[in-house]
BALOBA-1460 file (C-alpha; in Angstrom, 3 decimals):
// residues 367
<rec num="1" residu="m" x="95.214" y="-36.655" z="5.910"/>
<rec num="2" residu="a" x="95.030" y="-39.478" z="3.377"/>
<rec num="3" residu="l" x="93.669" y="-42.941" z="4.813"/>
<rec num="4" residu="l" x="96.309" y="-46.180" z="5.670"/>
<rec num="5" residu="s" x="95.330" y="-49.268" z="3.170"/>
<rec num="6" residu="p" x="95.102" y="-51.547" z="5.604"/>
<rec num="7" residu="s" x="97.663" y="-54.978" z="4.566"/>
<rec num="8" residu="r" x="99.402" y="-57.699" z="6.533"/>
<rec num="9" residu="r" x="102.672" y="-55.270" z="6.777"/>
<rec num="10" residu="l" x="100.504" y="-53.008" z="9.123"/>
<rec num="11" residu="r" x="100.282" y="-55.782" z="11.932"/>
<rec num="12" residu="r" x="97.220" y="-55.758" z="13.925"/>
<rec num="13" residu="t" x="97.493" y="-56.822" z="17.743"/>
<rec num="14" residu="p" x="95.999" y="-59.270" z="20.092"/>
<rec num="15" residu="f" x="93.134" y="-56.168" z="21.395"/>
<rec num="16" residu="s" x="92.391" y="-54.964" z="18.107"/>
<rec num="17" residu="e" x="89.188" y="-56.615" z="18.869"/>
<rec num="18" residu="g" x="88.377" y="-54.512" z="21.705"/>
<rec num="19" residu="v" x="89.982" y="-51.052" z="20.312"/>
<rec num="20" residu="e" x="87.697" y="-51.048" z="17.397"/>
<rec num="21" residu="a" x="84.325" y="-52.145" z="19.415"/>
<rec num="22" residu="a" x="85.635" y="-49.038" z="21.879"/>
<rec num="23" residu="g" x="85.473" y="-46.450" z="19.088"/>
<rec num="24" residu="v" x="88.632" y="-45.659" z="18.309"/>
<rec num="25" residu="k" x="89.313" y="-42.606" z="15.767"/>
<rec num="26" residu="a" x="92.464" y="-42.568" z="14.769"/>
<rec num="27" residu="y" x="95.912" y="-44.806" z="14.465"/>
<rec num="28" residu="t" x="99.444" y="-44.012" z="13.969"/>
<rec num="29" residu="i" x="102.023" y="-46.939" z="13.049"/>
<rec num="30" residu="y" x="104.655" y="-47.792" z="15.701"/>
<rec num="31" residu="n" x="107.191" y="-50.745" z="15.093"/>
<rec num="32" residu="h" x="105.203" y="-51.721" z="12.182"/>
<rec num="33" residu="m" x="101.897" y="-52.422" z="14.322"/>
<rec num="34" residu="l" x="98.875" y="-50.011" z="14.701"/>
<rec num="35" residu="l" x="98.407" y="-48.197" z="17.787"/>
<rec num="36" residu="p" x="95.673" y="-45.718" z="18.835"/>
<rec num="37" residu="t" x="96.059" y="-41.885" z="18.807"/>
<rec num="38" residu="v" x="92.655" y="-40.739" z="19.387"/>
<rec num="39" residu="f" x="88.826" y="-42.322" z="20.871"/>
<rec num="40" residu="r" x="86.694" y="-39.736" z="22.451"/>
<rec num="41" residu="s" x="89.256" y="-36.592" z="21.117"/>
<rec num="42" residu="v" x="93.072" y="-35.714" z="22.516"/>
<rec num="43" residu="e" x="91.514" y="-33.492" z="24.944"/>
<rec num="44" residu="e" x="88.799" y="-35.686" z="26.526"/>
<rec num="45" residu="d" x="90.785" y="-38.702" z="26.508"/>
<rec num="46" residu="y" x="93.380" y="-36.322" z="28.216"/>
<rec num="47" residu="h" x="90.885" y="-35.408" z="31.129"/>
<rec num="48" residu="h" x="89.320" y="-38.762" z="31.400"/>
<rec num="49" residu="l" x="93.393" y="-40.029" z="31.867"/>
<rec num="50" residu="k" x="94.106" y="-37.764" z="34.718"/>
<rec num="51" residu="s" x="90.762" y="-38.376" z="36.888"/>
<rec num="52" residu="a" x="90.025" y="-42.370" z="36.320"/>
<rec num="53" residu="v" x="91.549" y="-45.306" z="34.821"/>
<rec num="54" residu="q" x="92.158" y="-46.220" z="30.748"/>
<rec num="55" residu="i" x="93.658" y="-49.641" z="29.264"/>
<rec num="56" residu="w" x="95.770" y="-48.689" z="26.489"/>
<rec num="57" residu="d" x="96.712" y="-51.469" z="23.527"/>
<rec num="58" residu="v" x="100.514" y="-50.678" z="23.278"/>
<rec num="59" residu="s" x="101.400" y="-54.178" z="21.397"/>
<rec num="60" residu="c" x="103.463" y="-52.103" z="19.536"/>
<rec num="61" residu="e" x="106.248" y="-51.533" z="22.466"/>
<rec num="62" residu="r" x="107.742" y="-54.877" z="20.956"/>
<rec num="63" residu="q" x="110.038" y="-57.081" z="22.596"/>
<rec num="64" residu="v" x="113.408" y="-58.032" z="21.350"/>
<rec num="65" residu="e" x="114.333" y="-61.001" z="23.884"/>
<rec num="66" residu="l" x="117.996" y="-62.052" z="24.565"/>
<rec num="67" residu="r" x="118.393" y="-65.585" z="25.559"/>
<rec num="68" residu="g" x="121.772" y="-67.442" z="26.411"/>
<rec num="69" residu="p" x="124.791" y="-66.984" z="28.766"/>
<rec num="70" residu="d" x="125.964" y="-64.398" z="26.820"/>
<rec num="71" residu="a" x="122.957" y="-62.698" z="27.092"/>
<rec num="72" residu="g" x="123.896" y="-59.993" z="29.453"/>
<rec num="73" residu="r" x="127.337" y="-59.175" z="28.352"/>
<rec num="74" residu="l" x="124.890" y="-58.019" z="25.071"/>
<rec num="75" residu="m" x="122.551" y="-56.141" z="26.879"/>
<rec num="76" residu="q" x="125.283" y="-54.200" z="28.692"/>
<rec num="77" residu="m" x="127.062" y="-53.860" z="25.267"/>
<rec num="78" residu="l" x="123.945" y="-51.858" z="23.827"/>
<rec num="79" residu="t" x="123.592" y="-49.383" z="26.468"/>
<rec num="80" residu="p" x="125.890" y="-46.974" z="28.345"/>
<rec num="81" residu="r" x="123.888" y="-47.207" z="31.731"/>
<rec num="82" residu="d" x="125.909" y="-49.580" z="34.041"/>
<rec num="83" residu="l" x="123.799" y="-53.081" z="34.210"/>
<rec num="84" residu="r" x="126.199" y="-54.528" z="37.041"/>
<rec num="85" residu="g" x="123.750" y="-53.640" z="40.048"/>
<rec num="86" residu="m" x="120.512" y="-54.393" z="37.943"/>
<rec num="87" residu="n" x="118.676" y="-57.272" z="39.664"/>
<rec num="88" residu="i" x="116.065" y="-59.789" z="37.930"/>
<rec num="89" residu="g" x="112.746" y="-58.182" z="38.908"/>
<rec num="90" residu="q" x="113.655" y="-54.644" z="37.753"/>
<rec num="91" residu="c" x="112.797" y="-52.815" z="34.963"/>
<rec num="92" residu="f" x="115.237" y="-49.941" z="33.448"/>
<rec num="93" residu="y" x="115.293" y="-47.320" z="31.358"/>
<rec num="94" residu="v" x="118.272" y="-47.641" z="28.942"/>
<rec num="95" residu="p" x="119.662" y="-45.570" z="26.224"/>
<rec num="96" residu="i" x="120.448" y="-47.567" z="23.450"/>
<rec num="97" residu="v" x="123.160" y="-45.978" z="21.609"/>
<rec num="98" residu="d" x="125.331" y="-46.836" z="18.685"/>
<rec num="99" residu="e" x="129.374" y="-46.277" z="18.143"/>
<rec num="100" residu="t" x="129.256" y="-42.521" z="17.949"/>
<rec num="101" residu="g" x="127.257" y="-42.651" z="21.016"/>
<rec num="102" residu="g" x="123.808" y="-41.420" z="18.833"/>
<rec num="103" residu="m" x="120.644" y="-42.611" z="20.286"/>
<rec num="104" residu="l" x="119.119" y="-45.598" z="18.673"/>
<rec num="105" residu="n" x="115.896" y="-46.312" z="20.734"/>
<rec num="106" residu="d" x="114.948" y="-45.611" z="24.683"/>
<rec num="107" residu="p" x="113.342" y="-48.998" z="26.116"/>
<rec num="108" residu="v" x="112.709" y="-49.819" z="28.730"/>
<rec num="109" residu="a" x="114.890" y="-53.482" z="29.682"/>
<rec num="110" residu="v" x="113.099" y="-55.837" z="31.938"/>
<rec num="111" residu="k" x="115.439" y="-58.580" z="33.782"/>
<rec num="112" residu="l" x="113.927" y="-61.781" z="33.577"/>
<rec num="113" residu="a" x="116.377" y="-64.044" z="34.537"/>
<rec num="114" residu="e" x="120.867" y="-63.512" z="34.766"/>
<rec num="115" residu="d" x="120.359" y="-65.233" z="31.061"/>
<rec num="116" residu="r" x="116.893" y="-63.832" z="29.666"/>
<rec num="117" residu="w" x="116.268" y="-60.488" z="28.855"/>
<rec num="118" residu="w" x="113.260" y="-58.528" z="27.238"/>
<rec num="119" residu="i" x="114.477" y="-55.181" z="25.706"/>
<rec num="120" residu="s" x="110.562" y="-53.106" z="25.368"/>
<rec num="121" residu="i" x="111.313" y="-51.061" z="22.501"/>
<rec num="122" residu="a" x="110.391" y="-47.597" z="21.316"/>
<rec num="123" residu="d" x="109.622" y="-47.159" z="17.312"/>
<rec num="124" residu="s" x="112.923" y="-48.144" z="15.611"/>
<rec num="125" residu="d" x="113.862" y="-51.630" z="14.152"/>
<rec num="126" residu="l" x="116.385" y="-52.276" z="16.950"/>
<rec num="127" residu="l" x="116.025" y="-55.518" z="16.763"/>
<rec num="128" residu="y" x="118.223" y="-56.069" z="13.701"/>
<rec num="129" residu="w" x="120.983" y="-53.898" z="15.204"/>
<rec num="130" residu="v" x="121.023" y="-56.313" z="18.193"/>
<rec num="131" residu="k" x="120.578" y="-59.248" z="15.828"/>
<rec num="132" residu="g" x="124.055" y="-57.764" z="14.064"/>
<rec num="133" residu="i" x="126.039" y="-57.554" z="16.695"/>
<rec num="134" residu="a" x="125.291" y="-60.707" z="18.308"/>
<rec num="135" residu="n" x="126.288" y="-62.225" z="15.154"/>
<rec num="136" residu="g" x="129.294" y="-59.999" z="14.714"/>
<rec num="137" residu="w" x="130.722" y="-60.367" z="18.606"/>
<rec num="138" residu="r" x="129.939" y="-64.288" z="17.822"/>
<rec num="139" residu="l" x="127.894" y="-64.393" z="21.146"/>
<rec num="140" residu="d" x="126.376" y="-66.997" z="22.553"/>
<rec num="141" residu="v" x="122.868" y="-65.586" z="23.084"/>
<rec num="142" residu="l" x="119.496" y="-65.939" z="20.368"/>
<rec num="143" residu="v" x="118.161" y="-62.763" z="19.796"/>
<rec num="144" residu="d" x="114.450" y="-63.082" z="18.639"/>
<rec num="145" residu="e" x="111.028" y="-60.767" z="18.819"/>
<rec num="146" residu="p" x="108.697" y="-63.053" z="21.431"/>
<rec num="147" residu="d" x="104.434" y="-63.206" z="20.744"/>
<rec num="148" residu="v" x="104.390" y="-60.213" z="24.227"/>
<rec num="149" residu="s" x="102.181" y="-57.614" z="23.589"/>
<rec num="150" residu="p" x="101.886" y="-55.418" z="26.422"/>
<rec num="151" residu="l" x="98.702" y="-53.985" z="27.754"/>
<rec num="152" residu="g" x="98.943" y="-50.452" z="29.849"/>
<rec num="153" residu="i" x="96.516" y="-49.950" z="32.380"/>
<rec num="154" residu="q" x="97.142" y="-46.004" z="33.483"/>
<rec num="155" residu="g" x="95.513" y="-43.626" z="35.194"/>
<rec num="156" residu="p" x="94.626" y="-42.508" z="39.272"/>
<rec num="157" residu="k" x="92.619" y="-45.742" z="39.611"/>
<rec num="158" residu="s" x="94.752" y="-47.858" z="38.049"/>
<rec num="159" residu="d" x="95.624" y="-49.926" z="41.427"/>
<rec num="160" residu="e" x="91.984" y="-50.678" z="42.219"/>
<rec num="161" residu="l" x="91.111" y="-51.865" z="38.549"/>
<rec num="162" residu="m" x="94.374" y="-54.072" z="38.399"/>
<rec num="163" residu="a" x="93.586" y="-55.377" z="42.054"/>
<rec num="164" residu="r" x="90.153" y="-56.816" z="40.968"/>
<rec num="165" residu="v" x="91.435" y="-58.754" z="38.632"/>
<rec num="166" residu="f" x="95.239" y="-60.052" z="39.445"/>
<rec num="167" residu="g" x="94.790" y="-59.744" z="43.478"/>
<rec num="168" residu="d" x="96.099" y="-56.635" z="46.394"/>
<rec num="169" residu="k" x="99.543" y="-57.944" z="46.085"/>
<rec num="170" residu="v" x="99.903" y="-56.164" z="42.246"/>
<rec num="171" residu="k" x="99.933" y="-53.076" z="44.363"/>
<rec num="172" residu="d" x="103.015" y="-53.818" z="46.516"/>
<rec num="173" residu="l" x="105.151" y="-53.568" z="43.277"/>
<rec num="174" residu="r" x="107.534" y="-50.842" z="43.115"/>
<rec num="175" residu="f" x="107.959" y="-48.293" z="40.263"/>
<rec num="176" residu="f" x="109.928" y="-49.991" z="38.003"/>
<rec num="177" residu="r" x="109.540" y="-53.218" z="39.593"/>
<rec num="178" residu="f" x="108.193" y="-56.380" z="38.067"/>
<rec num="179" residu="g" x="106.306" y="-59.477" z="39.369"/>
<rec num="180" residu="w" x="104.767" y="-62.826" z="37.631"/>
<rec num="181" residu="f" x="100.621" y="-63.038" z="38.307"/>
<rec num="182" residu="d" x="98.331" y="-65.381" z="37.203"/>
<rec num="183" residu="f" x="95.495" y="-64.667" z="34.601"/>
<rec num="184" residu="q" x="93.438" y="-67.933" z="33.380"/>
<rec num="185" residu="g" x="96.178" y="-70.017" z="34.414"/>
<rec num="186" residu="r" x="99.038" y="-68.044" z="32.728"/>
<rec num="187" residu="d" x="101.970" y="-66.245" z="34.391"/>
<rec num="188" residu="l" x="101.970" y="-62.519" z="32.993"/>
<rec num="189" residu="v" x="104.733" y="-60.158" z="33.911"/>
<rec num="190" residu="i" x="103.256" y="-57.380" z="35.387"/>
<rec num="191" residu="a" x="105.462" y="-54.084" z="35.823"/>
<rec num="192" residu="r" x="104.542" y="-51.154" z="37.928"/>
<rec num="193" residu="s" x="105.674" y="-48.224" z="34.779"/>
<rec num="194" residu="g" x="103.721" y="-46.882" z="31.811"/>
<rec num="195" residu="y" x="103.928" y="-44.047" z="29.744"/>
<rec num="196" residu="s" x="102.090" y="-41.641" z="31.510"/>
<rec num="197" residu="k" x="102.870" y="-39.464" z="34.512"/>
<rec num="198" residu="q" x="99.558" y="-40.577" z="36.009"/>
<rec num="199" residu="g" x="100.675" y="-44.038" z="37.503"/>
<rec num="200" residu="g" x="99.991" y="-47.295" z="36.584"/>
<rec num="201" residu="y" x="100.785" y="-50.628" z="35.058"/>
<rec num="202" residu="e" x="102.162" y="-52.382" z="31.773"/>
<rec num="203" residu="i" x="101.112" y="-55.831" z="31.521"/>
<rec num="204" residu="y" x="103.722" y="-57.616" z="29.022"/>
<rec num="205" residu="v" x="100.673" y="-60.662" z="27.785"/>
<rec num="206" residu="e" x="102.884" y="-63.540" z="26.578"/>
<rec num="207" residu="g" x="100.803" y="-65.181" z="24.002"/>
<rec num="208" residu="s" x="98.209" y="-63.339" z="21.727"/>
<rec num="209" residu="d" x="95.327" y="-66.218" z="22.200"/>
<rec num="210" residu="i" x="95.190" y="-64.335" z="25.845"/>
<rec num="211" residu="g" x="94.403" y="-61.068" z="24.889"/>
<rec num="212" residu="m" x="91.079" y="-60.411" z="24.422"/>
<rec num="213" residu="p" x="89.730" y="-62.561" z="27.401"/>
<rec num="214" residu="l" x="92.035" y="-59.957" z="29.523"/>
<rec num="215" residu="w" x="90.615" y="-57.107" z="27.837"/>
<rec num="216" residu="n" x="87.248" y="-57.857" z="28.273"/>
<rec num="217" residu="a" x="87.860" y="-59.087" z="32.411"/>
<rec num="218" residu="l" x="89.579" y="-55.850" z="32.820"/>
<rec num="219" residu="m" x="86.554" y="-53.678" z="31.282"/>
<rec num="220" residu="e" x="84.140" y="-55.646" z="32.764"/>
<rec num="221" residu="a" x="86.031" y="-55.614" z="36.221"/>
<rec num="222" residu="g" x="86.692" y="-51.523" z="36.003"/>
<rec num="223" residu="k" x="82.646" y="-50.600" z="34.782"/>
<rec num="224" residu="d" x="81.785" y="-48.370" z="37.967"/>
<rec num="225" residu="l" x="85.540" y="-47.022" z="37.831"/>
<rec num="226" residu="d" x="84.635" y="-45.665" z="34.507"/>
<rec num="227" residu="v" x="87.162" y="-47.509" z="32.606"/>
<rec num="228" residu="h" x="87.874" y="-46.577" z="29.118"/>
<rec num="229" residu="a" x="90.078" y="-47.943" z="26.412"/>
<rec num="230" residu="g" x="92.643" y="-44.966" z="25.912"/>
<rec num="231" residu="c" x="96.259" y="-44.341" z="24.348"/>
<rec num="232" residu="p" x="99.340" y="-42.221" z="24.692"/>
<rec num="233" residu="n" x="97.890" y="-38.829" z="25.380"/>
<rec num="234" residu="l" x="99.897" y="-36.161" z="23.147"/>
<rec num="235" residu="i" x="98.891" y="-33.475" z="25.669"/>
<rec num="236" residu="e" x="99.785" y="-35.216" z="28.798"/>
<rec num="237" residu="r" x="103.446" y="-36.828" z="27.270"/>
<rec num="238" residu="i" x="104.223" y="-33.281" z="26.534"/>
<rec num="239" residu="e" x="103.322" y="-31.964" z="29.947"/>
<rec num="240" residu="g" x="105.268" y="-34.448" z="31.291"/>
<rec num="241" residu="g" x="108.222" y="-34.585" z="29.467"/>
<rec num="242" residu="l" x="108.552" y="-38.255" z="28.326"/>
<rec num="243" residu="l" x="110.021" y="-38.038" z="25.070"/>
<rec num="244" residu="s" x="108.843" y="-39.936" z="21.562"/>
<rec num="245" residu="y" x="111.599" y="-41.460" z="19.562"/>
<rec num="246" residu="g" x="111.801" y="-40.478" z="16.172"/>
<rec num="247" residu="n" x="109.803" y="-37.138" z="16.705"/>
<rec num="248" residu="d" x="111.770" y="-35.604" z="19.876"/>
<rec num="249" residu="m" x="114.927" y="-37.641" z="19.259"/>
<rec num="250" residu="t" x="116.966" y="-39.641" z="16.550"/>
<rec num="251" residu="d" x="120.361" y="-40.991" z="16.234"/>
<rec num="252" residu="d" x="122.042" y="-37.443" z="15.490"/>
<rec num="253" residu="n" x="120.943" y="-37.008" z="19.005"/>
<rec num="254" residu="t" x="123.611" y="-38.288" z="22.285"/>
<rec num="255" residu="p" x="121.782" y="-39.132" z="25.599"/>
<rec num="256" residu="h" x="123.182" y="-36.258" z="26.924"/>
<rec num="257" residu="e" x="121.605" y="-33.809" z="24.341"/>
<rec num="258" residu="c" x="118.209" y="-35.561" z="25.143"/>
<rec num="259" residu="g" x="118.572" y="-34.965" z="28.680"/>
<rec num="260" residu="l" x="119.383" y="-38.576" z="29.708"/>
<rec num="261" residu="g" x="122.793" y="-38.245" z="30.535"/>
<rec num="262" residu="k" x="121.910" y="-39.507" z="34.347"/>
<rec num="263" residu="f" x="120.899" y="-43.180" z="32.676"/>
<rec num="264" residu="c" x="124.606" y="-42.994" z="31.112"/>
<rec num="265" residu="d" x="127.401" y="-44.519" z="33.461"/>
<rec num="266" residu="t" x="130.108" y="-44.030" z="30.899"/>
<rec num="267" residu="q" x="133.061" y="-44.720" z="33.196"/>
<rec num="268" residu="m" x="131.539" y="-48.180" z="34.372"/>
<rec num="269" residu="a" x="129.793" y="-49.134" z="31.443"/>
<rec num="270" residu="i" x="132.312" y="-51.341" z="30.145"/>
<rec num="271" residu="g" x="131.777" y="-52.893" z="26.528"/>
<rec num="272" residu="c" x="129.297" y="-50.005" z="25.797"/>
<rec num="273" residu="i" x="129.549" y="-50.250" z="21.967"/>
<rec num="274" residu="g" x="129.420" y="-46.350" z="22.054"/>
<rec num="275" residu="r" x="131.597" y="-45.553" z="25.294"/>
<rec num="276" residu="d" x="134.485" y="-43.493" z="24.314"/>
<rec num="277" residu="a" x="132.350" y="-41.786" z="22.115"/>
<rec num="278" residu="l" x="130.346" y="-40.639" z="25.081"/>
<rec num="279" residu="l" x="133.007" y="-40.512" z="27.208"/>
<rec num="280" residu="r" x="134.197" y="-37.152" z="25.061"/>
<rec num="281" residu="v" x="130.590" y="-36.004" z="25.055"/>
<rec num="282" residu="a" x="130.741" y="-36.229" z="28.804"/>
<rec num="283" residu="k" x="133.584" y="-34.391" z="29.235"/>
<rec num="284" residu="e" x="132.731" y="-31.367" z="26.691"/>
<rec num="285" residu="g" x="129.095" y="-31.270" z="27.407"/>
<rec num="286" residu="p" x="126.670" y="-31.314" z="25.289"/>
<rec num="287" residu="i" x="125.942" y="-27.999" z="23.005"/>
<rec num="288" residu="q" x="122.261" y="-28.403" z="22.656"/>
<rec num="289" residu="m" x="119.633" y="-29.996" z="25.106"/>
<rec num="290" residu="i" x="116.338" y="-30.911" z="25.221"/>
<rec num="291" residu="s" x="114.273" y="-28.169" z="27.136"/>
<rec num="292" residu="p" x="110.291" y="-27.295" z="27.819"/>
<rec num="293" residu="v" x="109.201" y="-24.053" z="25.800"/>
<rec num="294" residu="a" x="105.768" y="-22.731" z="26.565"/>
<rec num="295" residu="i" x="104.750" y="-21.097" z="23.272"/>
<rec num="296" residu="h" x="102.818" y="-17.700" z="23.817"/>
<rec num="297" residu="g" x="99.283" y="-17.298" z="22.202"/>
<rec num="298" residu="d" x="96.169" y="-19.221" z="21.023"/>
<rec num="299" residu="a" x="96.620" y="-22.811" z="20.596"/>
<rec num="300" residu="v" x="99.125" y="-23.761" z="18.273"/>
<rec num="301" residu="p" x="98.390" y="-26.050" z="15.130"/>
<rec num="302" residu="a" x="99.197" y="-29.891" z="14.668"/>
<rec num="303" residu="c" x="103.212" y="-30.012" z="15.438"/>
<rec num="304" residu="a" x="103.771" y="-32.368" z="12.358"/>
<rec num="305" residu="d" x="107.623" y="-31.186" z="11.414"/>
<rec num="306" residu="w" x="110.099" y="-29.241" z="12.984"/>
<rec num="307" residu="w" x="109.711" y="-25.904" z="13.950"/>
<rec num="308" residu="p" x="112.496" y="-23.775" z="14.327"/>
<rec num="309" residu="i" x="113.702" y="-21.923" z="17.354"/>
<rec num="310" residu="m" x="114.417" y="-18.435" z="17.041"/>
<rec num="311" residu="a" x="116.421" y="-15.387" z="18.804"/>
<rec num="312" residu="n" x="117.222" y="-12.220" z="17.472"/>
<rec num="313" residu="g" x="117.231" y="-13.539" z="13.604"/>
<rec num="314" residu="k" x="119.020" y="-16.625" z="14.338"/>
<rec num="315" residu="r" x="117.694" y="-20.485" z="14.740"/>
<rec num="316" residu="v" x="118.831" y="-21.546" z="18.348"/>
<rec num="317" residu="g" x="116.949" y="-24.754" z="18.386"/>
<rec num="318" residu="r" x="113.856" y="-26.619" z="16.933"/>
<rec num="319" residu="i" x="110.454" y="-27.953" z="18.404"/>
<rec num="320" residu="s" x="109.189" y="-31.124" z="17.706"/>
<rec num="321" residu="s" x="106.561" y="-31.620" z="19.683"/>
<rec num="322" residu="a" x="103.517" y="-29.346" z="20.888"/>
<rec num="323" residu="t" x="100.001" y="-28.991" z="21.630"/>
<rec num="324" residu="w" x="97.921" y="-26.854" z="23.691"/>
<rec num="325" residu="s" x="97.272" y="-27.709" z="27.111"/>
<rec num="326" residu="p" x="93.764" y="-27.255" z="29.070"/>
<rec num="327" residu="d" x="95.196" y="-27.466" z="32.712"/>
<rec num="328" residu="y" x="98.154" y="-25.118" z="32.108"/>
<rec num="329" residu="n" x="96.132" y="-22.853" z="29.933"/>
<rec num="330" residu="t" x="99.363" y="-22.426" z="27.493"/>
<rec num="331" residu="n" x="101.305" y="-24.344" z="24.344"/>
<rec num="332" residu="v" x="103.106" y="-26.492" z="25.946"/>
<rec num="333" residu="s" x="106.115" y="-28.204" z="23.848"/>
<rec num="334" residu="i" x="109.634" y="-30.400" z="23.531"/>
<rec num="335" residu="g" x="112.355" y="-28.136" z="22.194"/>
<rec num="336" residu="m" x="116.168" y="-29.142" z="21.506"/>
<rec num="337" residu="v" x="117.525" y="-25.597" z="22.126"/>
<rec num="338" residu="r" x="121.560" y="-24.510" z="22.029"/>
<rec num="339" residu="m" x="123.124" y="-23.823" z="25.340"/>
<rec num="340" residu="t" x="123.497" y="-19.977" z="24.057"/>
<rec num="341" residu="h" x="119.399" y="-19.858" z="25.215"/>
<rec num="342" residu="w" x="118.552" y="-23.304" z="26.989"/>
<rec num="343" residu="d" x="118.778" y="-20.998" z="30.191"/>
<rec num="344" residu="a" x="115.076" y="-21.085" z="31.916"/>
<rec num="345" residu="g" x="113.528" y="-17.762" z="31.190"/>
<rec num="346" residu="t" x="114.963" y="-16.960" z="28.443"/>
<rec num="347" residu="a" x="112.848" y="-15.567" z="25.840"/>
<rec num="348" residu="v" x="112.694" y="-17.131" z="22.401"/>
<rec num="349" residu="q" x="110.462" y="-17.110" z="19.428"/>
<rec num="350" residu="v" x="109.387" y="-19.929" z="17.375"/>
<rec num="351" residu="e" x="108.240" y="-20.153" z="14.258"/>
<rec num="352" residu="t" x="105.158" y="-22.197" z="13.942"/>
<rec num="353" residu="p" x="102.964" y="-22.769" z="10.551"/>
<rec num="354" residu="d" x="100.732" y="-19.788" z="11.342"/>
<rec num="355" residu="g" x="103.030" y="-17.488" z="12.326"/>
<rec num="356" residu="m" x="106.141" y="-16.220" z="14.748"/>
<rec num="357" residu="r" x="105.143" y="-16.889" z="17.738"/>
<rec num="358" residu="d" x="106.572" y="-15.567" z="21.309"/>
<rec num="359" residu="a" x="107.827" y="-18.514" z="24.324"/>
<rec num="360" residu="t" x="109.851" y="-19.216" z="26.711"/>
<rec num="361" residu="v" x="112.223" y="-21.455" z="28.190"/>
<rec num="362" residu="m" x="111.059" y="-23.030" z="31.228"/>
<rec num="363" residu="d" x="113.315" y="-24.601" z="33.913"/>
<rec num="364" residu="k" x="110.892" y="-27.383" z="34.397"/>
<rec num="365" residu="f" x="108.087" y="-29.990" z="32.591"/>
<rec num="366" residu="w" x="105.024" y="-29.504" z="33.557"/>
<rec num="367" residu="i" x="104.095" y="-32.418" z="35.374"/>
């Protein structure tokens, strides 16, 4: 693959200096920013993530900030998840939908105050959609992208590392809850969350100037824990069924097709722009759905495009993410499978770049 030409449009992050010093080998572009994808190798990074602790530069998870009297109303307009019971200090995984019920993003909403929210977004220009809704409805709310850059601390030793830098109280955080913790006189939002199934935290670093001081402090504190720079890992992500917006789902898919129906309270999410469309979907049910698919045989090549899922010569779905799993000794993948073939144990075939492969629809993801 050709190299990327650097420019101001490909934005560096507050942690880029540390990422480069750690020997990053590959990037992707995510929300117009550099996102590391490999340090030692995908497989080495995978084994280390499951055994130690990593520091992830996920500044690309940009925040859309809603601030003002109508912030809560606007937040509910964006998602079919009922937010009325959400308290300050909670994080909610929220599908964001358009007027047709199509997925625009699948971020984490962070409720900082009744009149202040952060939407920690996946890879799409959601800021402009939110600004358009706020302006079109003449809401009393400021919508902007603040100088907030998340730093992920992931892996089984993450509790110990975080306690050394922020104190033992950080370990009391419950899953998808956050608190404010001091670092060099600056209060930072820290949530127990992250884009892996290995446990960990996300630090919402408000102010780029403290990015490298925090990175260095964590690296120093974790030397005896075998701390390394890391990044979201392709193998572990697929094993855990963590979806990637733009890869595994687009605005052509509803939350129900993406297995996110449990986050859609369409009867109660009054004001959601896509509510009427999703009420119909909830009543009729989806005709296709995200499913785990084991692809048999040797390691498959890189999945850079959708691979057709076939049965009896007919296309019955697509594979959107796939890779070899060392721990499960099979090719793990995420597929969008039609209802005729989504039952666990169904035998299908996958058309990969190196030929047709036998495959099986699984009952659940591997982690």
